[in-house]
C-alpha positions, 0 to 999 in steps of 0.5 A: 371448440371441439367437444370431447368424445367419450365412451362408457362401458359398465361392468357390474357397478363399475364404470369405465370411461374412455376419454382424452380429457383430464379426468374428474376426481374420484377415479382411477386413471389408466393412461394409454399412449398407444391405442394398441396397448389397452388390455381387457385383462388389465382393465377387468382386474382393476375393476375388482377394486375401483368403481370408476376407471378412466382410460386416458387416451389421445384417441378415445374412439379407436381405443374403445373400438380395440378394447371392445374387440377383446369381447364377444359382442352381443346386440340388444335393443330396448324401448323408451316408450312414452304415452300421450301424457308424457309418462315413461313405461318402466318394468320391475325386473329382479327387484329393480326398475328397468326398461323393456329390452332384449336380444336382437335375433339373427337377421332382425333389425334393432328397431324391430327387436325393440318393438317386439320386446316392448310388446312381449314384456309389457303388452304395449303396442308402440311405434318408433319415433325418429330414424336413429336410436335415442342412445346406446349403452354398453355392458360387459359381463363374464358368462362362465369364463367368456367375457361378453360386451352387450351393446343395447340400442335404445329406441324412442317410442310413443303409444296412444293405446290404453292397452292393459299392462301385462308383465312377462312374468316368465321372464321375471318381470313383476310389474309394469307401470307408467311413470310420471315425473315424481315416480320416475325420480323415485325409480331412478334411486333403484335402477341401473347406471345404464338406465340412468344414462338412457333416461338422461338422454330422453330428458335432454331430447325432450328439453331440446324439442321444447326449446325448438318448439318455443323458438318456432312459436316465437317466429 
């Protein structure tokens, strides 16, 4: 059985889902028979009134790619950092909980950019876990009449240091904390949908790793 391929773009508090499956209730559906016909102007207009838009298409990836080409693409990278206790590193930025991230500089690899942003925004030195990003998120926004689409590569990281947490206040960061399960659940009530996606990806990874460890131990 083939797993449905989906792609998600966030615009403000609205979400656009590209899929070939019958959508769930509570969403506005835009049906695209020809992948070349998807229009940024049409979708952006619909975002003004609908919070959840499903672009129903027989080719979600191709439609998503063609749609994304109608934006100015921006590359960013962020860190999903855990310490030896399994706590997650979070920042408080503009009154909401977030993860450290920033733009990828010209000629810079995204994993290097993610490590740099974590160090700059939190004071934490970390190392990458794995060879591929944990997740990608997509966020579209209008900057003075120019629509941009930011792709953020989120890299799983770990740290064993006990360095002081130093919020980068000149960037508007007011707090840096290590979050255990209880505080993380509370912080998820005041964060962005993209961050919820990343945390969900991390929890899935942790669950898979635990299951693999248990199976190996039984053997």
